Every structure is written in structure tokens, then in C-alpha cells.
N, C-alpha and C positions, 0 to 999 in steps of 0.2 A: 209838502204842501200843507200839512196839517189837516188833511181831510179824513173823514170816517173811513176805516178800513173795510167796512161792509158795503156801504152805498157809494162812497166817493164824493158825496155831495155835502154832508154836514161837516162840522168842525170838531176837532179833538180838543182844542184849547180854548179857554175863555180869556186868558191873559197870555203873557209871554211863555210861561211854563205850567200854568195851572190847567189841569185836566178837567174837562166837563164831567158832569154826572152821567149824561147820556147824549146821544146824537140827536140834534134837533130835527133831523129829517126822517131817519128810519127808526129812531128810538133805541139803538144799540146801547146797552148798559155798559159803561166803561169801568165798572167795579173790578173787572178782571185785570185792568191795566195797572201794573206795578213795575215800572222800569227801575225803581230804586236808584242806585248810584250808577247804573249803566251809562247814561249819557255823560256824566262827569268823567268816568273812566275813559270812555272812547275819546272825548275831547282832550283829556290830558295826554293820552298816549299818542294820538295821531294828529291832533291839530296844534296843541301848544308847543310840542317839541320843535317843529320847524320855526315857530315864532321866536322862541327863546334862542334857538341856534342862530337865527338871523340877527337878533340883538347882540349876542355875544360876538359874532363875526364882525358886526359893525364896530364894536369896541376894539377888537383885535386889529382889524385892517385900517380903520380910519381914525381912531382915538378922538371922537368928536367931543365937544363940551357937553356938560350935563343937560343943557336945554335941548340939544339935538336928541339925546336919549329920551327925554320926556316927550318931545314933539313927535318922534318916530315910534318909540317903544310902546307908549300907552295905546295908540291906535292899533298897532300890530297885535298887542296882547288882547285888546277888545275884540278885534276881528277873529283871532284864532281861538279865544277862550269862551266868549259869550255867544256870538252869533251861531256857531254850530250846535249849541245845546238844544234848541227847539227842533230842528229837523232830525237830529239823532234821537231825541226822545219820541218824536212821532214815529220814526222808523221802528224803534223798539216796541212801541205799543202795537203797531200794525203787525209786527212779527209775532207778538204774543197772541194776537187774534188769529192770524192765519195758521199758526202751528198749534193752536188750542193749548197754549202753555198753562200749566198748573203747578202749584207747589208740590215738590217731590218729597219723597222720604217716608210716606205713610203706607201702611199695608192696604188700607182701603183704596187709595189711589191706584196702587199696583193692581189690585183685583179689578178695579173699574177699567183700567187700560187694557188688561189682558183677558178679561172676560171669565175669570174664575175666582174661587175663594182664595183668600190669602193663606200662605203657609204659616203654621204655628211657630 
């Protein structure tokens, strides 16, 4: 739905995929939100594969002319490649908020998470 993971009222996005600076309702700072390439990876793995398989099966089973591939294939690819990006990006941002995800690999972070001094 693209709603703030804390209050559920504000919005995460200003445009189709542009993340806001903060929630306009509760003021949650979205600087923690960094889904990076995650949405594109999920879309490629789980949404685009069925679309491409459909187009390939259309060619194998029906051998339609090129205009049919364009009329059917382009909308299928748009539906399976572009439309899922926003909800998946919103889901990853909400998951980062609820799990308090942080950059890993530093001794300071390890100490903070485990409540003791880092090992030398």
C-alpha cells in the first residue's frame, strides 16, 4: 500500500519509486531505508520469469506474427516487470524498519547488538 511502516497513515513514496525523506504524519525519518537492488532482484526472479516463459510458450505453441508478440508481449512484460517494483520496494523498506536492519560487518555494530565490547 506504500504506507509508513510505523503509523500506517503516511506515505513512503513521493513518486513511483522515490522514497520520501520522512513520513508526513508521524515524522519517521526514512534515512534507514536502503533496499538497494532488492526490488529488482525479486521482480526478475519471481515476476519476470513467468512473463518471459509465457511469451516463449506463445511462440512455440502458436507461432504468431510479430505484431501479436508486440501486442501481447509488451503489456505482459510491463505488468510483470514494472508494476511489482513499488510494492516490493515498500515491503523491503517496511521489513528494514520492523527488523531494525543495519549495515553489518563492523565491530561497533556487533558490540551494540550484543551489549559488550568488540573483540580485538
